N, C-alpha and C positions, 0 to 999 in steps of 0.2 A: 307627404303621406306617411313616411317612416316615423317622423316626429309625432304625428297624431297618434299612431299606434302605441308609441312609447308612453305618451301621456296617459292614454286609456289604461294601459297595463299598470301604470303607477297608481291610478285611481282605484282600480280593482284590488291591487295589493293592499292599499290603505284600508279599503272596506273590509277585506279579509282579516287584516290585523285588528281592526276595531271589533269585529264580530267575535274573534278569539278572546279579546280582552273582556268584552261584555259577558261572554260565556264563563270566563274565569271568575269574573266578579259575581255572577249569579251562583256559580258553583260554590264559591267561597262563602257567600251569604247563606246558602242552603246548609253547608257544612257547619257554620257557626250556629244556625238555628237548631240543627240536630244535636250538637254538643250541648247547647243551652238546655234543650229539652231533657237530655239524658241527665244533666246535672240536677235539674229541678226534680225529676223523678227519683234520682238517687237520694237527694236531700229529704224528700217526703218519706221514702221507704225507711231511711235512717231514723227520722223523727218518729215514725209510727212504731218501729221496732223498739225504740227507747221507751215510748209511752207504754207499750204492751209489757215490756220487761218491768217497768215501774209498777204497773197495776197487777203483775203476776200472771197475766195471760200467756205472755212470752211465745216466741217461735222456737 
């Protein structure tokens, strides 16, 4: 009986560990996606400001 409980606890522990890892992986992917988006937007803004400066419209 005691042994069975210990095994069950171990399985639950493993599952919790996995879910934390999955959450971390998802969070990290989300973070990378946001960073990539910010970089793309920054690059576009930079390009547009340079184009406008070149044409004399300027910001």
